[in-house]
ZAKE-523614 format. One record per residue: residue in one letter; z, y, x of N, C-alpha, C in turn. Coordinates in Angstrom, 3 decimals. Atoms other than C-alpha are relative to their C-alpha. Example, Ala and Ser with C-alpha at 12.3 -4.5 7.8 and 13.67 -1.06 7.14 Angstrom:
BEGIN
a|0.000|-1.190|0.890|7.800|-4.500|12.300|0.000|1.200|0.900
s|-0.060|-1.190|-0.820|7.140|-1.060|13.670|0.730|1.090|-0.770
END
This chain:
BEGIN
m|-0.513|-1.351|0.124|123.815|159.831|83.963|1.358|-0.059|-0.684
k|-1.328|0.032|0.608|127.481|160.454|83.219|0.803|1.238|0.393
i|-0.974|-1.063|-0.248|130.254|163.026|83.032|1.370|-0.653|0.013
e|-1.307|0.625|-0.095|133.760|162.077|84.127|1.098|1.056|0.081
n|-1.240|-0.790|-0.077|137.112|163.752|83.441|-0.283|1.497|0.084
f|0.438|-1.395|0.002|135.627|167.132|82.553|0.800|0.817|-0.993
n|-0.679|-0.961|0.870|137.574|170.079|81.144|-0.872|1.254|-0.129
l|0.756|-1.222|0.241|135.868|173.084|79.543|0.903|1.005|-0.686
t|-0.843|-1.058|0.532|137.830|176.279|78.997|-0.807|1.288|-0.095
i|0.700|-1.255|0.228|136.345|179.461|77.515|1.010|1.035|-0.480
n|-0.959|-1.066|0.346|138.424|182.662|77.442|1.392|-0.571|-0.258
q|-1.323|0.633|0.030|141.553|180.565|78.038|0.187|-0.972|-1.172
d|-0.061|0.998|1.069|140.718|178.346|75.038|-0.590|-1.305|0.515
l|0.453|1.305|-0.454|140.419|174.646|75.869|-0.936|-0.603|-1.046
l|0.965|0.602|0.911|137.238|173.277|74.266|-0.100|-1.509|0.200
l|0.124|1.422|-0.312|136.970|169.915|76.031|1.113|-0.392|0.966
d|-1.195|0.411|-0.746|139.966|168.024|77.411|-0.230|-1.361|0.649
n|0.141|1.232|-0.775|139.370|165.442|80.157|-1.056|-0.930|-0.604
v|1.073|0.718|0.685|136.071|164.359|78.616|-0.828|-0.829|0.984
s|0.922|0.852|-0.741|134.002|161.446|79.943|-1.093|-0.470|-0.960
i|1.150|0.372|0.822|130.506|160.735|78.588|-0.998|-0.737|0.882
f|1.127|0.602|-0.693|127.785|158.321|79.657|-1.225|0.093|-0.887
f|1.278|-0.115|0.696|124.126|158.667|78.714|-0.880|-1.177|0.407
e|0.862|1.140|-0.274|121.578|155.864|78.478|-1.425|0.462|0.289
d|1.319|-0.442|-0.454|118.269|156.256|80.308|-1.106|-0.324|-0.994
e|1.107|0.457|0.837|116.127|154.364|77.783|0.197|0.338|-1.472
k|-0.263|-0.356|1.389|117.564|155.923|74.616|0.050|1.516|-0.171
l|-0.189|-1.395|0.352|117.540|159.268|72.869|1.505|0.245|-0.072
n|-1.431|-0.266|-0.065|120.977|160.664|73.711|0.344|1.205|-0.866
l|-0.368|-1.030|0.960|122.440|162.650|70.824|1.447|0.408|0.223
i|-1.358|-0.542|-0.073|125.460|164.882|71.469|0.320|0.583|-1.367
l|-0.316|-0.293|1.390|127.115|165.209|68.092|1.362|0.675|-0.096
g|-1.285|-0.659|0.215|129.893|167.519|66.879|-0.182|1.250|-0.839
r|0.064|-1.220|0.800|130.729|170.477|64.694|-0.382|1.187|0.870
n|0.300|-1.236|-0.728|129.606|173.971|65.644|1.233|0.485|0.749
g|-1.083|-0.584|-0.774|131.707|175.482|68.389|0.786|-0.963|0.854
v|-0.779|0.957|-0.792|132.875|172.275|70.089|-0.415|-0.020|1.467
g|0.409|-0.070|-1.404|130.974|173.023|73.314|-1.276|-0.754|0.329
k|1.202|0.789|-0.258|127.716|171.084|72.882|-1.026|0.781|0.832
t|0.995|-0.792|-0.730|125.418|173.900|74.055|0.458|0.278|1.421
m|-0.495|-0.241|-1.358|127.654|174.653|77.016|-0.163|-1.236|0.878
l|0.248|1.231|-0.753|127.424|171.007|78.068|-1.462|-0.081|0.427
l|1.422|0.036|-0.333|123.629|171.209|77.900|-0.328|1.007|1.101
d|0.227|-1.012|-1.028|123.664|174.423|79.947|0.400|-0.525|1.380
l|-0.494|0.518|-1.281|125.702|172.716|82.667|-0.856|-1.161|0.502
i|0.861|1.116|-0.397|123.578|169.560|82.654|-1.317|0.515|0.560
s|1.288|-0.538|-0.450|120.406|171.651|83.024|0.076|0.584|1.401
n|-0.244|-0.560|-1.329|121.887|173.328|86.128|-0.929|1.174|0.318
l|0.910|-1.119|-0.232|119.601|176.322|85.659|0.656|1.123|0.791
d|-0.723|-1.035|-0.741|122.306|178.610|87.075|0.691|-0.562|1.233
n|-0.600|0.661|-1.166|123.217|176.171|89.857|1.519|-0.081|-0.093
n|-1.446|0.076|0.201|126.668|175.711|88.339|0.425|-1.339|-0.602
r|-0.366|1.314|0.520|126.657|172.022|87.432|1.244|-0.517|0.722
p|-1.239|0.474|-0.635|130.172|170.623|88.049|-0.222|-1.259|0.834
s|0.135|1.143|-0.909|130.696|168.012|90.752|0.248|-1.328|-0.692
n|-0.248|1.258|0.718|131.860|165.443|88.180|-1.060|-0.281|-1.066
f|1.187|0.353|0.765|128.436|165.413|86.492|-0.881|-0.836|0.939
y|0.611|0.915|-0.949|126.787|162.382|88.090|-1.379|-0.484|-0.458
d|1.290|0.680|0.166|123.213|161.074|88.444|-0.979|0.748|-0.913
f|0.980|-0.802|0.730|121.475|163.910|86.588|-1.080|0.475|0.973
p|1.062|-0.461|-0.905|118.091|164.979|87.999|0.247|1.422|0.479
d|0.034|-1.376|-0.476|117.641|168.119|90.037|-0.590|0.897|-1.087
s|0.465|-0.923|1.044|117.000|171.193|87.876|-1.518|0.131|-0.021
r|1.462|-0.088|-0.049|113.365|171.190|89.039|-0.664|-1.165|-0.735
q|0.521|1.142|0.742|112.952|167.865|87.232|0.529|-0.031|-1.442
i|-0.561|-0.100|1.351|114.463|169.111|83.949|-0.763|1.055|-0.804
i|0.498|-0.975|0.974|112.906|170.824|80.932|1.112|0.225|-1.024
y|-1.089|-0.341|0.918|115.461|172.657|78.769|-0.550|0.909|-1.089
h|0.447|-0.759|1.166|114.406|173.804|75.289|1.250|0.489|-0.732
s|-1.211|-0.557|0.592|117.209|176.109|74.181|-0.280|0.497|-1.417
q|0.174|-0.462|1.383|117.806|177.503|70.686|-0.771|1.305|-0.072
g|0.716|-1.271|-0.024|116.529|180.961|71.586|-1.116|-0.046|1.024
l|1.145|0.118|-0.891|113.028|181.060|73.069|-0.668|1.367|0.164
p|0.521|-1.355|-0.193|111.976|184.424|74.600|-1.476|0.020|0.365
f|1.433|-0.069|-0.238|108.199|184.187|74.234|-0.524|1.388|-0.392
i|0.592|-1.313|0.254|105.867|187.193|74.029|-0.575|0.012|-1.410
a|0.403|0.004|1.407|105.435|188.048|70.346|-1.465|0.363|-0.180
e|1.371|-0.478|0.174|102.072|189.780|70.854|-1.036|-0.979|0.543
a|0.944|0.954|-0.581|100.503|186.932|72.835|-0.465|-0.983|-1.067
t|0.493|0.980|0.963|98.272|184.620|70.839|0.523|-1.389|0.346
v|-0.386|1.387|-0.249|99.046|180.944|70.468|-0.806|-0.557|1.173
k|0.838|0.485|-1.108|96.114|180.246|72.802|0.515|0.518|1.335
d|-0.543|-0.562|-1.232|97.573|182.600|75.425|1.320|-0.672|0.361
t|-1.281|0.661|-0.241|100.995|180.978|75.026|-0.216|-1.391|0.574
i|0.324|1.327|-0.515|99.474|177.543|75.578|-0.461|0.095|1.452
a|0.471|-0.179|-1.372|97.727|178.818|78.705|1.160|0.282|0.947
l|-1.170|-0.320|-0.818|101.025|180.219|79.995|0.793|-1.256|0.327
i|-0.749|1.234|-0.226|102.858|176.920|79.540|-0.854|-0.993|0.782
g|0.889|0.922|-0.701|99.804|175.038|80.779|0.053|0.149|1.506
d|-0.122|-0.208|-1.439|100.343|176.587|84.221|1.102|-0.869|0.603
l|-1.083|0.860|-0.466|103.493|174.434|84.458|-0.349|-1.480|-0.131
s|0.386|1.371|0.316|101.608|171.302|83.445|-1.231|-0.416|0.797
k|1.182|0.213|-0.821|99.212|170.937|86.354|-0.355|-1.477|0.150
d|0.284|1.426|-0.137|99.576|167.135|86.539|-0.775|-0.549|-1.190
s|0.733|0.442|1.194|98.206|166.781|83.004|-0.450|1.251|-0.760
p|0.450|-1.265|0.590|96.219|169.943|82.113|-0.199|-0.102|-1.510
l|0.144|-0.029|1.444|96.228|170.945|78.461|-1.462|0.227|-0.376
v|1.374|-0.105|0.476|92.913|170.502|76.656|0.047|0.476|-1.449
f|-0.103|-0.589|1.331|92.431|172.706|73.598|-0.530|-0.935|-1.082
e|0.568|0.907|0.997|90.341|170.045|71.863|0.990|-1.094|-0.411
d|-0.955|1.085|0.261|93.264|167.606|72.033|1.276|0.480|-0.687
l|-1.216|-0.547|0.603|95.799|169.877|70.344|0.243|-0.602|-1.376
p|-0.291|0.401|1.379|97.618|168.732|67.187|-0.596|1.000|-0.987
g|0.646|-0.850|0.988|95.993|170.117|64.039|0.805|1.220|-0.368
r|-0.807|-1.147|0.424|98.924|172.341|63.121|0.107|1.060|1.086
i|0.075|-1.000|-1.064|98.645|174.061|66.511|-1.410|0.570|0.089
k|1.393|-0.431|-0.145|94.838|174.199|66.698|-0.382|1.027|-1.059
s|0.353|-0.923|1.083|94.639|176.006|63.345|0.603|1.383|0.194
n|-0.672|-1.284|-0.215|96.858|178.824|64.690|-0.362|0.655|1.328
l|0.273|-0.463|-1.362|95.192|179.473|68.064|-0.165|1.513|0.103
a|0.279|-1.437|-0.079|94.150|183.042|67.251|1.171|0.860|-0.453
k|-1.136|-0.775|0.504|97.488|184.078|65.718|0.920|0.446|1.131
p|-1.062|-0.368|-0.935|100.064|186.088|67.676|1.199|-0.916|-0.175
f|-1.188|0.854|0.066|103.126|184.011|68.529|1.012|0.566|-0.994
g|-0.967|-0.640|0.883|105.261|186.544|66.641|-0.350|-0.096|-1.471
a|0.409|0.123|1.402|103.235|185.991|63.452|0.247|-1.401|-0.552
l|-0.279|1.359|0.455|104.129|182.304|63.301|1.352|-0.049|-0.709
s|-1.314|0.234|0.588|106.936|181.080|61.093|0.925|-0.571|1.063
m|-0.949|0.547|-0.965|110.111|180.000|62.872|-0.264|-1.481|0.246
g|0.300|1.414|-0.153|109.219|176.382|62.208|-1.246|-0.240|0.831
e|1.230|0.135|-0.776|105.704|176.836|63.613|0.250|0.306|1.476
r|-0.324|-0.326|-1.392|107.096|178.480|66.747|0.726|-1.160|0.665
r|-0.804|1.078|-0.584|109.583|175.675|67.270|-0.864|-1.230|0.280
y|0.873|1.158|-0.223|106.983|172.941|66.820|-0.915|0.243|1.205
l|0.906|-0.328|-1.100|104.566|174.696|69.190|0.705|-0.114|1.343
t|-0.672|-0.008|-1.305|107.102|175.205|71.965|0.518|-1.384|0.375
i|-0.451|1.362|-0.305|108.560|171.699|71.679|-1.173|-0.841|0.479
w|1.170|0.775|-0.397|105.091|170.153|71.832|-0.453|0.395|1.401
l|0.428|-0.465|-1.315|104.189|172.324|74.818|0.948|-0.463|1.103
f|-0.961|0.396|-1.023|107.407|171.564|76.710|-0.132|-1.482|0.325
l|0.150|1.440|-0.226|106.762|167.844|76.266|-1.248|-0.328|0.814
q|1.200|0.235|-0.810|103.399|168.232|78.021|0.272|0.179|1.489
i|-0.369|-0.216|-1.396|105.176|169.208|81.247|0.735|-1.229|0.502
e|-0.580|1.241|-0.499|106.000|166.143|83.318|1.291|0.275|0.774
r|-1.300|-0.095|-0.649|109.688|166.048|84.184|0.766|-1.299|-0.237
e|-0.804|1.213|0.175|112.384|163.372|84.457|0.876|0.068|-1.246
l|-0.961|-0.161|1.088|114.801|164.778|81.865|-0.411|1.159|-0.896
y|0.290|-1.026|1.005|114.113|166.714|78.650|1.274|0.234|-0.812
i|-1.204|-0.382|0.732|116.965|168.608|76.974|-0.409|0.913|-1.150
f|0.341|-0.790|1.190|116.691|169.998|73.435|1.278|0.346|-0.761
d|-1.171|-0.480|0.736|119.350|172.120|71.728|-0.433|0.359|-1.422
e|0.349|-0.177|1.415|118.989|171.856|67.920|-1.511|0.171|-0.188
p|1.461|-0.169|0.074|115.226|171.228|68.087|-0.561|0.008|-1.410
f|0.558|0.153|1.344|114.857|170.583|64.345|0.394|1.120|-0.958
a|-0.374|-1.137|0.849|116.276|173.877|63.048|-1.258|0.627|-0.595
n|1.096|-0.655|0.729|113.957|175.434|60.416|-1.266|-0.848|-0.108
l|1.161|0.873|0.115|111.642|172.405|60.398|0.121|-0.876|-1.232
d|-0.034|0.924|1.130|110.658|170.382|57.357|-0.014|-1.439|0.519
l|-0.206|1.377|-0.424|111.127|166.622|57.400|-1.250|-0.610|0.625
g|1.221|0.539|-0.578|107.489|165.858|58.121|-0.160|0.365|1.457
v|0.099|-0.452|-1.386|107.557|167.922|61.306|1.083|-0.659|0.845
v|-1.075|0.701|-0.709|110.918|166.411|62.302|-0.450|-1.410|0.369
a|0.472|1.363|-0.257|109.387|162.939|61.984|-1.026|-0.014|1.131
d|1.024|-0.060|-1.041|106.412|163.964|64.150|0.623|0.248|1.372
i|-0.616|-0.322|-1.286|108.621|165.452|66.863|0.829|-1.170|0.511
l|-0.776|1.157|-0.440|110.962|162.466|66.932|-0.907|-1.098|0.538
s|0.962|0.973|-0.517|107.938|160.237|67.383|-0.412|0.361|1.428
l|0.323|-0.453|-1.353|107.004|162.347|70.427|1.159|-0.269|0.955
f|-1.176|0.251|-0.837|110.566|162.046|71.753|0.072|-1.471|0.405
y|-0.097|1.428|-0.310|110.599|158.262|71.489|-1.170|-0.449|0.878
d|1.122|0.303|-0.892|107.142|158.131|73.104|0.356|0.358|1.444
k|-0.416|-0.398|-1.347|108.580|160.020|76.083|0.958|-1.028|0.600
l|-0.925|1.023|-0.485|111.391|157.473|76.352|-0.757|-1.259|0.412
d|0.812|1.175|-0.331|108.828|154.663|76.320|-0.761|0.188|1.317
q|0.667|-0.296|-1.271|107.169|156.405|79.298|0.982|0.024|1.173
g|-1.010|0.021|-1.051|110.438|156.109|81.244|0.707|1.315|0.223
k|-0.682|-1.283|-0.119|111.623|159.688|80.692|1.388|-0.072|-0.640
k|-1.347|-0.080|0.541|115.200|160.700|79.801|0.087|1.186|-0.951
l|-0.056|-1.056|1.011|116.164|162.812|76.808|1.411|0.135|-0.556
i|-1.305|-0.341|0.583|119.362|164.535|75.626|-0.232|1.109|-1.005
m|0.153|-1.070|0.981|119.632|166.630|72.480|1.262|0.141|-0.847
t|-0.971|-0.201|1.070|121.978|168.122|69.930|-0.792|0.168|-1.294
s|0.701|-0.164|1.277|121.111|168.153|66.225|0.972|-0.107|-1.162
h|-0.663|0.202|1.284|122.378|168.499|62.675|-0.966|-0.638|-0.993
q|1.013|0.650|0.831|119.275|166.726|61.354|-0.145|-1.441|0.501
f|-0.104|1.384|-0.450|119.584|162.942|61.436|-1.021|-0.930|-0.641
d|1.053|0.827|0.577|116.606|161.729|59.399|-0.915|-0.518|1.108
f|1.037|0.614|-0.840|114.190|159.377|61.171|0.491|-0.425|1.380
l|-0.502|0.563|-1.248|116.474|158.496|64.089|-0.154|-1.520|-0.037
i|0.119|1.452|-0.099|115.805|154.948|65.271|1.304|-0.532|0.595
p|-1.337|0.379|-0.477|119.278|153.335|65.562|0.007|-0.733|1.335
e|-0.022|0.786|-1.230|118.414|150.831|68.297|-0.526|0.775|1.211
k|0.499|-0.814|-1.103|116.809|153.605|70.387|0.787|1.295|0.162
t|-0.777|-1.244|-0.003|119.540|156.226|69.910|1.431|-0.271|0.444
h|-1.367|0.079|-0.526|122.841|156.743|71.754|0.752|1.254|-0.447
v|-0.765|-1.111|0.565|125.604|158.957|70.341|1.253|0.277|0.831
a|-1.265|-0.483|-0.549|128.318|160.985|72.070|0.574|0.981|-1.022
f|-0.567|-0.768|1.105|130.558|162.347|69.285|1.248|0.733|0.474
i|-1.117|-0.833|-0.437|132.853|165.262|70.179|0.853|0.362|-1.208
e|-0.927|-0.318|1.081|135.919|165.675|67.979|1.378|0.225|0.589
n|-1.356|-0.305|-0.463|139.331|167.259|68.582|0.071|0.094|1.520
q|0.046|-0.327|-1.428|138.392|168.393|72.109|-0.239|-1.200|0.904
t|0.242|1.171|-0.829|137.513|164.899|73.270|-1.182|-0.791|-0.553
i|1.088|0.850|0.457|134.932|162.139|72.886|0.580|-1.076|-0.910
a|-0.510|0.967|0.971|135.718|160.217|69.709|-0.835|-1.265|-0.031
f|0.887|1.163|0.007|132.744|157.882|70.139|-1.078|0.217|1.041
n|1.047|-0.085|-1.013|130.252|157.133|72.927|-0.665|-1.370|0.139
d|0.661|1.309|0.022|127.917|154.218|72.196|-1.300|0.138|-0.805
n|1.273|-0.067|0.706|124.712|153.312|70.379|0.186|0.352|-1.470
l|-0.051|-0.466|1.391|123.853|154.581|66.888|0.348|-1.123|-0.969
i|-0.355|1.123|0.873|124.162|151.112|65.354|1.516|-0.144|-0.086
a|-1.460|0.108|-0.017|127.803|150.905|66.434|0.648|1.209|-0.665
f|-0.522|-1.211|0.642|128.356|154.515|65.298|0.002|-0.145|-1.520
l|0.098|0.160|1.451|127.148|153.731|61.777|0.889|-1.144|-0.498
d|-0.940|1.063|0.376|129.204|150.527|61.726|1.414|0.566|-0.150
r|-1.347|-0.569|0.037|132.307|152.618|62.406|0.149|1.052|-1.096
y|-0.147|-1.149|0.889|131.642|155.755|60.360|-0.808|-0.117|-1.294
h|0.848|0.259|1.173|129.036|154.441|57.844|-1.062|1.069|-0.230
s|0.987|-1.073|0.136|127.277|157.831|57.819|0.430|1.174|0.867
f|-0.351|-1.206|-0.760|127.119|161.109|59.703|0.945|0.866|-0.812
g|-0.890|-0.794|0.853|128.797|162.789|56.723|1.444|-0.453|0.117
q|-1.372|0.502|-0.122|131.833|160.534|56.953|0.589|0.300|1.371
a|-0.492|-0.331|-1.341|132.084|161.146|60.698|0.559|1.413|0.036
f|-0.460|-1.381|0.059|132.460|164.851|59.908|1.025|0.230|-1.105
g|-0.977|-0.148|1.065|134.864|164.171|57.044|-0.559|0.641|-1.246
e|0.631|-0.650|1.147|132.333|165.395|54.480|-0.206|-0.946|-1.167
e|0.124|0.992|1.071|132.232|162.169|52.460|1.251|-0.871|-0.020
r|-1.177|0.863|0.154|135.019|159.992|51.117|-0.389|-1.250|-0.746
END
């Protein structure tokens, strides 16, 4: 999967200038950059949900083989967790969801309305559910927002398990705990271009930390 010579302009403002990015199939692909650099718009285009993926986006799966977990999730607030699971389960016919096999933090909330869950509980539930749907590529936009470190660790373990199953994964994040360097690939957007595009080990060799990459440490 790769993007070649891509320009992104919003309201006549140039966000990305002749950007080229490659993604690795067997690694968690992290798109990194400050807020407002165009990360979410890149994910939107990769997902191709609006059939507007540019012609210079190569080797990405068809939209029917992509799961896209965006930052805003319009679920029914009044529906119970059990009803929400049943709704998503309709998309997971190849591996039906079994209530007895649910993670403990989901099973304990089955009778609660989705809207009564904390933001972190909602995010964990929907991420876990989306991962039960068999697709080629999983895209997550800031999946760890409002989650404590224990839940982040659990979700990252699920992500790396998906990679071990031969699936592809792209995400954005501002939470970098528990990333496995040898299993993580970084595309770092800075000054309207790609400042770095390689594995996390090489990224840390160059910048020493995520804070230094953003100029937050000296």
